[in-house]
C-alpha positions as CSV (number, residue, x, y, z in Angstrom):
1,M,-202.5,-99.0,-181.9
2,K,-202.8,-96.1,-179.7
3,N,-199.5,-96.7,-178.1
4,I,-197.8,-97.0,-181.4
5,F,-199.3,-93.7,-182.4
6,K,-198.1,-92.0,-179.3
7,L,-194.5,-93.4,-179.9
8,L,-194.4,-92.1,-183.5
9,S,-195.6,-88.7,-182.2
10,L,-192.8,-88.6,-179.7
11,L,-190.2,-89.6,-182.1
12,L,-191.3,-86.9,-184.6
13,F,-191.3,-84.2,-181.9
14,M,-187.7,-85.3,-180.9
15,C,-186.5,-84.9,-184.5
16,C,-188.1,-81.6,-184.8
17,I,-186.3,-80.4,-181.5
18,A,-182.9,-81.7,-182.8
19,S,-183.5,-80.0,-186.2
20,C,-184.2,-76.7,-184.5
21,D,-181.0,-77.0,-182.5
22,S,-179.0,-77.7,-185.5
23,D,-180.5,-74.8,-187.4
24,S,-179.8,-72.6,-184.4
25,N,-176.0,-73.7,-184.2
26,N,-175.6,-73.1,-187.9
27,D,-177.2,-69.7,-187.5
28,N,-174.4,-68.7,-185.3
29,L,-171.6,-69.5,-187.9
30,N,-170.4,-67.2,-190.6
31,P,-170.9,-68.4,-194.1
32,G,-167.9,-70.6,-194.8
33,E,-166.9,-71.1,-191.2
34,T,-165.9,-74.5,-190.0
35,T,-165.6,-76.1,-186.6
36,D,-164.0,-79.5,-187.4
37,N,-160.3,-78.2,-187.4
38,P,-159.6,-76.6,-184.0
39,L,-156.4,-74.9,-183.4
40,T,-153.7,-77.2,-181.9
41,I,-150.1,-76.6,-181.1
42,S,-147.7,-79.4,-180.5
43,A,-143.9,-79.7,-179.5
44,S,-141.1,-81.8,-181.1
45,G,-140.5,-83.4,-177.8
46,D,-141.9,-83.5,-174.3
47,N,-138.7,-83.7,-172.4
48,I,-135.6,-81.7,-173.7
49,V,-132.1,-81.8,-172.2
50,L,-130.1,-78.9,-173.6
51,N,-126.5,-79.5,-174.8
52,E,-123.9,-76.9,-175.1
53,D,-122.0,-78.8,-177.7
54,K,-125.1,-78.5,-179.9
55,S,-125.5,-74.7,-179.2
56,E,-126.6,-73.6,-182.7
57,E,-128.7,-76.8,-183.4
58,V,-132.4,-76.7,-183.0
59,A,-133.5,-78.1,-179.6
60,L,-137.2,-77.7,-179.7
61,T,-139.9,-76.8,-182.3
62,F,-143.4,-75.7,-181.7
63,T,-145.9,-76.3,-184.7
64,W,-149.5,-75.6,-185.1
65,N,-152.2,-76.0,-187.6
66,T,-154.4,-73.3,-189.3
67,G,-157.2,-73.7,-186.9
68,N,-160.9,-73.4,-188.0
69,N,-161.9,-71.3,-191.0
70,R,-163.7,-68.3,-189.5
71,G,-165.9,-67.7,-192.6
72,E,-166.1,-65.3,-195.5
73,G,-164.5,-61.8,-195.2
74,T,-162.1,-63.0,-192.4
75,S,-158.4,-63.7,-192.1
76,L,-156.3,-65.3,-189.5
77,S,-153.0,-64.3,-188.0
78,Y,-151.0,-65.9,-185.2
79,L,-149.4,-64.8,-182.0
80,F,-146.9,-66.8,-180.2
81,K,-145.7,-66.6,-176.6
82,V,-143.8,-69.0,-174.0
83,D,-143.3,-68.8,-170.4
84,I,-142.6,-71.0,-167.4
85,A,-145.7,-73.3,-167.0
86,E,-148.5,-72.1,-164.6
87,N,-147.4,-68.6,-164.6
88,Q,-150.4,-67.5,-166.6
89,F,-147.9,-66.0,-169.1
90,Q,-147.2,-63.2,-166.7
91,T,-143.5,-63.6,-167.2
92,A,-143.6,-64.6,-170.9
93,I,-141.2,-63.5,-173.4
94,E,-142.3,-60.7,-175.7
95,T,-145.3,-61.8,-177.8
96,E,-144.4,-62.6,-181.4
97,E,-146.6,-61.9,-184.3
98,M,-145.7,-64.6,-186.8
99,P,-145.1,-63.8,-190.4
100,E,-147.9,-64.9,-192.9
101,G,-147.7,-68.5,-193.8
102,V,-145.4,-69.4,-190.8
103,F,-146.7,-72.2,-188.4
104,S,-143.8,-73.0,-186.4
105,R,-141.3,-71.4,-183.8
106,S,-137.9,-73.1,-183.1
107,F,-135.3,-72.5,-180.5
108,T,-131.7,-73.5,-180.6
109,H,-130.1,-75.1,-177.5
110,R,-128.4,-71.8,-176.8
111,E,-131.3,-69.6,-177.1
112,L,-133.6,-71.8,-174.9
113,N,-130.6,-72.2,-172.4
114,E,-130.3,-68.3,-172.1
115,L,-133.9,-67.9,-171.6
116,L,-134.1,-70.3,-168.8
117,L,-130.9,-69.2,-167.1
118,D,-131.0,-65.5,-167.6
119,Y,-134.7,-64.5,-168.2
120,W,-136.4,-67.0,-166.0
121,E,-133.5,-67.6,-163.7
122,V,-133.7,-71.4,-163.6
123,Q,-130.8,-73.1,-162.1
124,P,-128.5,-75.1,-164.4
125,A,-129.2,-78.9,-164.5
126,K,-132.7,-78.3,-162.9
127,S,-135.6,-79.2,-165.0
128,A,-138.3,-76.7,-165.7
129,R,-141.8,-76.9,-167.3
130,I,-142.3,-74.3,-170.0
131,E,-145.6,-73.5,-171.6
132,A,-146.1,-72.2,-175.2
133,R,-149.2,-70.7,-176.5
134,V,-150.5,-69.9,-180.0
135,I,-153.4,-67.5,-180.6
136,A,-155.3,-67.3,-183.8
137,T,-156.6,-63.7,-183.9
138,V,-159.4,-62.9,-186.5
139,T,-159.6,-60.0,-188.7
140,G,-163.1,-59.4,-190.1
141,P,-166.2,-57.3,-190.3
142,H,-167.0,-57.9,-186.6
143,F,-165.4,-59.4,-183.5
144,I,-164.8,-63.1,-183.3
145,K,-163.3,-64.7,-180.3
146,P,-159.8,-66.0,-181.1
147,E,-158.8,-69.6,-180.8
148,I,-156.0,-70.4,-178.2
149,S,-154.0,-73.6,-177.8
150,D,-151.1,-74.4,-175.3
151,V,-148.6,-77.1,-174.9
152,V,-146.2,-77.9,-172.0
153,V,-142.6,-79.2,-172.3
154,T,-140.1,-80.0,-169.7
155,V,-136.5,-78.6,-170.4
156,T,-133.3,-79.0,-168.5
157,P,-130.7,-76.3,-169.1
158,F,-126.9,-76.6,-168.8
159,A,-124.3,-74.6,-167.1
160,P,-122.2,-72.9,-169.9
161,R,-118.6,-73.6,-169.8
162,V,-116.3,-70.6,-169.2
163,I,-113.3,-70.1,-171.6
164,E,-110.4,-70.6,-169.0
165,T,-107.4,-68.6,-170.1
166,N,-104.8,-65.9,-169.0
167,K,-104.0,-64.9,-172.6
168,M,-105.7,-64.3,-175.9
169,Y,-104.2,-63.5,-179.3
170,A,-105.6,-62.3,-182.5
171,V,-104.3,-64.0,-185.6
172,G,-105.1,-64.1,-189.4
173,T,-104.8,-62.1,-192.6
174,A,-106.8,-59.1,-191.0
175,V,-104.1,-58.8,-188.3
176,P,-101.1,-56.4,-189.2
177,G,-98.0,-58.8,-188.9
178,G,-100.3,-61.7,-188.7
179,Q,-100.6,-62.0,-184.9
180,I,-100.8,-59.8,-181.8
181,E,-101.5,-60.4,-178.1
182,M,-104.8,-59.0,-176.7
183,S,-105.0,-56.9,-173.5
184,R,-106.7,-58.4,-170.5
185,A,-109.1,-55.9,-168.8
186,I,-108.3,-54.9,-165.4
187,E,-111.8,-54.3,-164.6
188,D,-113.0,-57.9,-165.6
189,P,-110.6,-60.8,-165.9
190,Y,-113.1,-62.5,-168.4
191,V,-112.6,-59.7,-170.9
192,F,-109.8,-59.5,-173.5
193,A,-109.6,-56.4,-176.0
194,Y,-107.7,-55.1,-178.7
195,K,-107.7,-51.6,-180.2
196,G,-105.8,-50.7,-183.4
197,L,-105.6,-51.3,-187.2
198,L,-107.2,-54.3,-188.9
199,Q,-107.0,-55.1,-192.5
200,E,-109.6,-56.5,-194.7
201,G,-109.3,-60.3,-194.2
202,K,-109.8,-63.1,-191.7
203,I,-109.4,-63.1,-188.0
204,K,-109.6,-65.6,-185.2
205,F,-108.4,-65.8,-181.6
206,P,-106.2,-68.6,-180.2
207,L,-105.6,-69.0,-176.5
208,S,-101.8,-69.3,-177.2
209,L,-99.6,-69.4,-180.3
210,D,-99.1,-73.1,-179.9
211,A,-100.2,-75.1,-183.1
212,S,-102.5,-77.2,-181.0
213,A,-104.0,-74.3,-179.0
214,D,-107.9,-73.9,-178.5
215,I,-109.2,-71.1,-180.6
216,V,-112.0,-68.7,-180.1
217,S,-113.8,-68.7,-183.4
218,S,-117.1,-67.9,-185.1
219,R,-119.9,-70.5,-185.1
220,T,-120.0,-70.5,-189.0
221,P,-117.2,-70.4,-191.5
222,N,-116.1,-67.0,-192.8
223,L,-118.7,-65.0,-191.0
224,T,-118.6,-61.3,-191.8
225,I,-118.6,-59.3,-188.6
226,D,-121.8,-57.4,-187.5
227,D,-120.2,-54.2,-186.8
228,G,-121.0,-52.9,-183.3
229,T,-123.2,-56.0,-182.5
230,M,-122.4,-58.7,-179.8
231,M,-122.0,-62.0,-181.5
232,P,-121.6,-65.5,-180.0
233,V,-118.3,-67.4,-180.3
234,L,-117.3,-71.0,-180.3
235,L,-114.3,-72.4,-178.5
236,A,-112.6,-74.8,-181.2
237,T,-110.6,-77.5,-179.5
238,S,-107.8,-79.5,-181.1
239,G,-109.1,-81.4,-183.9
240,T,-112.3,-79.6,-184.4
241,P,-112.9,-77.1,-187.2
242,D,-112.0,-73.4,-186.3
243,N,-113.7,-70.7,-188.2
244,S,-112.7,-67.2,-188.9
245,W,-114.6,-63.9,-188.9
246,L,-114.2,-61.6,-192.1
247,I,-113.3,-57.9,-191.6
248,P,-114.8,-56.3,-194.7
249,N,-113.1,-53.0,-194.5
250,A,-109.8,-51.9,-193.3
251,G,-109.6,-49.3,-190.4
252,T,-109.2,-48.7,-186.7
253,Y,-111.3,-51.3,-184.6
254,V,-111.9,-52.2,-181.0
255,V,-112.3,-56.0,-180.5
256,V,-113.9,-57.1,-177.1
257,I,-114.1,-60.8,-176.2
258,N,-115.9,-61.9,-173.1
259,T,-114.8,-65.5,-172.3
260,K,-117.6,-65.9,-169.6
261,E,-120.4,-64.8,-171.8
262,K,-118.6,-66.3,-174.8
263,T,-119.2,-63.2,-177.1
264,V,-117.2,-61.0,-179.3
265,V,-118.0,-57.5,-180.5
266,F,-116.2,-55.6,-183.2
267,Y,-116.4,-51.8,-183.1
268,S,-115.3,-49.7,-186.0
269,E,-114.8,-46.0,-185.8
270,A,-118.4,-45.6,-186.8
271,T,-119.8,-47.7,-184.0
272,A,-117.3,-47.1,-181.3
273,I,-118.5,-46.2,-177.8
274,K,-118.3,-42.6,-177.2
275,P,-117.0,-42.0,-173.7
276,K,-118.7,-39.5,-171.3
277,Y,-115.3,-38.2,-170.1
278,D,-112.0,-38.4,-171.9
279,N,-109.9,-38.4,-168.6
280,V,-110.5,-39.0,-165.0
281,Y,-107.7,-38.1,-162.4
282,M,-107.3,-38.6,-158.7
283,I,-106.5,-36.3,-155.7
284,A,-106.1,-36.1,-151.9
285,E,-104.3,-38.2,-149.4
286,A,-105.1,-41.6,-150.5
287,V,-103.5,-41.2,-153.8
288,P,-100.0,-42.8,-153.9
289,G,-97.0,-41.3,-155.6
290,G,-95.3,-38.8,-153.4
291,G,-96.3,-35.1,-153.9
292,K,-99.1,-35.9,-156.5
293,D,-101.8,-36.3,-154.0
294,W,-102.9,-32.6,-153.9
295,D,-101.5,-31.4,-157.3
296,V,-104.7,-30.3,-158.9
297,D,-102.8,-29.0,-162.0
298,N,-101.0,-32.3,-162.6
299,P,-103.1,-35.1,-160.8
300,L,-102.5,-38.8,-161.2
301,S,-104.5,-40.2,-164.1
302,M,-106.7,-43.2,-164.1
303,T,-106.5,-45.8,-166.9
304,Q,-109.3,-45.8,-169.4
305,S,-110.6,-49.3,-170.4
306,I,-110.0,-50.4,-174.0
307,A,-113.1,-52.7,-173.8
308,N,-115.3,-49.9,-172.5
309,P,-114.0,-46.3,-172.6
310,N,-116.6,-45.2,-170.0
311,I,-114.7,-47.4,-167.4
312,F,-111.6,-46.0,-165.6
313,V,-109.5,-48.0,-163.3
314,F,-106.6,-47.5,-161.0
315,N,-104.6,-50.8,-159.9
316,E,-102.3,-49.7,-157.1
317,T,-102.5,-49.7,-153.3
318,L,-103.9,-46.6,-151.9
319,D,-102.6,-44.8,-148.9
320,A,-105.1,-45.5,-146.0
321,G,-106.0,-42.9,-143.4
322,E,-107.4,-42.8,-139.9
323,A,-111.0,-42.7,-139.0
324,G,-112.2,-39.3,-137.7
325,K,-109.2,-37.6,-139.2
326,P,-108.8,-35.7,-142.5
327,S,-106.6,-38.4,-144.0
328,G,-106.9,-41.2,-146.5
329,R,-109.4,-39.0,-148.7
330,I,-110.0,-39.3,-152.4
331,R,-112.0,-37.9,-155.2
332,F,-111.7,-37.7,-158.9
333,P,-111.0,-34.5,-161.2
334,I,-112.3,-34.8,-164.9
335,E,-110.0,-31.9,-165.8
336,K,-106.6,-30.5,-165.0
337,G,-104.7,-27.2,-165.3
338,V,-107.7,-25.1,-164.2
339,G,-106.7,-24.6,-160.5
340,W,-109.1,-25.4,-157.7
341,G,-112.2,-24.7,-159.8
342,Y,-112.0,-28.0,-161.5
343,K,-115.0,-30.2,-162.4
344,G,-114.9,-33.7,-160.8
345,L,-116.6,-36.7,-159.5
346,T,-117.3,-37.5,-155.8
347,T,-119.6,-39.0,-153.4
348,P,-123.1,-37.3,-152.9
349,D,-123.5,-39.2,-149.4
350,G,-121.6,-37.0,-147.1
351,L,-118.5,-34.9,-146.4
352,I,-116.2,-37.9,-145.6
353,V,-117.6,-41.3,-146.5
354,P,-115.5,-44.3,-145.2
355,V,-115.2,-46.8,-147.9
356,T,-116.4,-50.5,-147.5
357,K,-114.5,-52.7,-149.7
358,G,-116.3,-54.2,-152.5
359,K,-119.4,-52.0,-152.1
360,T,-120.9,-50.1,-155.2
361,Y,-121.1,-46.4,-154.6
362,T,-123.0,-43.6,-156.4
363,V,-121.0,-40.9,-158.0
364,Y,-122.0,-37.4,-159.0
365,Q,-120.4,-34.5,-160.8
366,F,-119.3,-31.4,-159.0
367,V,-117.3,-28.3,-159.3
368,A,-114.6,-27.8,-156.7
369,G,-114.8,-24.6,-154.5
370,S,-118.3,-23.8,-155.8
371,P,-120.8,-22.9,-153.0
372,E,-123.4,-25.1,-154.8
373,Y,-121.6,-28.2,-154.0
374,P,-120.4,-29.7,-150.7
375,D,-116.6,-30.6,-150.4
376,N,-117.2,-34.3,-150.3
377,Y,-114.6,-37.1,-150.3
378,W,-114.5,-40.9,-149.9
379,Q,-112.2,-42.0,-147.2
380,I,-109.9,-45.1,-147.5
381,L,-109.3,-46.8,-144.1
382,D,-108.4,-50.4,-145.4
383,G,-104.7,-50.7,-146.2
384,D,-105.0,-53.4,-148.9
385,I,-107.5,-51.6,-151.3
386,N,-105.5,-51.7,-154.6
387,L,-108.2,-51.5,-157.3
388,I,-110.7,-48.8,-158.2
389,I,-113.2,-49.3,-160.9
390,L,-115.1,-46.1,-161.9
391,D,-118.1,-46.6,-164.3
392,T,-118.9,-43.1,-165.7
393,E,-121.8,-44.4,-167.7
394,K,-123.6,-46.0,-164.8
395,M,-122.1,-43.3,-162.4
396,T,-120.8,-45.8,-160.0
397,I,-117.5,-46.7,-158.3
398,R,-116.1,-49.7,-156.4
399,F,-112.9,-49.9,-154.2
400,M,-111.6,-53.5,-154.2
401,S,-108.8,-55.6,-153.2
402,R,-107.3,-58.0,-155.8
């Protein structure tokens, strides 16, 4: 009997301890707070192979539940981020605060591919593990630690196809006369541009005027242009639908298509790029043209790019000089008719800087003949340099052979 009494006493003691622990845990909860619904994020797949033919379709969706109720007087909001797995979110995309009532985040094949290739620099066809995180932050009368949930997915990006073409046309009711050939940019063979009148109406861009030609078109039918904003394009092949953009208002436009990036941008006069300089010229011995090389009042002009008016190009073979001699020099006035006190662009790196073909050089603005500025020049020593690309926005220049 004595042993039974001891056993009953021990059981009663243990029940009291458990009751105290339970009371203690409950004391740590806010009124109305729950612990049976932890925040959990999941993915629509665990191994995703991206497909360029499905560029605008959803490739991957992350979803999550509400998480635990944190009690009376509190509210929850959700932050979302994604990064390469095991990077501790040090290279994550910008954290997104999700709108109220939204418990998912989707990525199209194109969006996810661009993040992998361009943002995280993953190689095409090489699988990468990405990690998504959702954070349930709490707003309330005092600080409450947020809930966090992660999920990892393997994704394989594709190598985007380049639109291979030597020509591009604009056709449609928005084009005066119904069709026009676009200009290929000298500075970038993947870029085609048109500057001129467009009417209210439809426009698309075939690679030739043949009836079966592939067509650069919008990704959705009759898409109104987003003036001044780069938009993705779709290459519609024979037998597939080709979609037009809509020009809402007649006016002068610049249209720029990049066949490598597969983008188009329409600039109206309101959104057109304003150039830093209206003109750039060339002087000194490297300038071809017989007698034009030192004519500061009538110098040879560079060609301003249609696609980007801050870029100036020259596409003729330059006259090379000899090392150690004042020959083969070149620099770039930005005005003419003012004599030897002209403003111009040249190298900040020395009086005579021999050019290395293909290298990018820094440019700065100077005033010729002013004691404040050294009399600097680049020097052309290579006889096959036939292309100059001067970017007055970035203030850089390249001397090339093409």
